[in-house]
matplotlib code that plots the C-alpha trace (Angstrom):
import matplotlib.pyplot as plt

x = [0.0, 1.5, 1.4, -1.2, -3.6, -3.6, -3.5, -6.8, -7.4, -6.0, -7.6, -10.8, -12.9, -14.8, -15.9, -17.1, -19.1, -20.8, -21.5, -23.1, -25.4, -26.3, -27.2, -29.4, -31.3, -31.5, -32.8, -35.5, -36.5, -36.7, -38.6, -41.1, -41.4, -41.2, -42.7, -39.9, -39.4, -37.0, -34.6, -34.9, -33.8, -31.0, -29.6, -30.1, -27.4, -24.7, -24.2, -22.9, -20.5, -19.2, -18.8, -16.9, -14.6, -14.1, -13.1, -10.7, -9.2, -8.8, -7.0, -4.7, -3.9, -2.9, -0.1]
y = [0.0, 3.3, 6.5, 8.1, 5.2, 6.0, 9.8, 11.7, 14.1, 17.4, 19.5, 19.9, 19.0, 16.1, 18.4, 21.0, 18.3, 17.2, 20.8, 21.2, 18.2, 19.6, 23.0, 21.3, 19.6, 22.9, 24.7, 22.1, 22.3, 26.1, 26.1, 23.4, 22.6, 26.2, 27.9, 30.5, 30.5, 33.4, 32.0, 28.5, 29.9, 31.9, 28.8, 26.9, 29.1, 27.8, 24.3, 25.3, 27.7, 25.1, 22.5, 25.0, 25.8, 22.1, 21.5, 24.5, 23.0, 19.6, 21.0, 23.1, 20.0, 18.1, 20.4]
z = [0.0, -1.0, 1.0, -1.4, -0.6, 3.2, 3.0, 2.7, -0.2, 1.0, -1.7, 0.3, -2.8, -1.1, 1.7, -0.7, -2.6, 0.6, 1.4, -2.0, -1.4, 2.0, 0.5, -2.1, 0.7, 2.6, -0.5, -1.0, 2.6, 2.6, -0.8, -0.2, 3.5, 4.9, 1.9, 1.8, -2.0, -2.2, 0.4, -1.2, -4.5, -2.9, -1.2, -4.4, -6.0, -3.6, -4.9, -8.4, -6.7, -4.3, -7.0, -9.2, -6.3, -5.6, -9.2, -8.9, -5.7, -7.2, -10.3, -8.1, -6.0, -9.2, -10.1]

ax = plt.figure().add_subplot(projection="3d")
ax.plot(x, y, z, "-o")
ax.set_aspect("equal")
plt.show()
């Protein structure tokens, strides 16, 4: 087993991906369960930003 197999990904991309999934759930909760459509749509804009930043972090970590 090499060292890269035991070390976690240090780019932070997996954490941002889980954060994006959580914000999708929060956006759906705000929009449908609480009926606050404006806040739900605002929170719904967060996942693409987080995913884009995760991709950027993963690419920076490759170099």
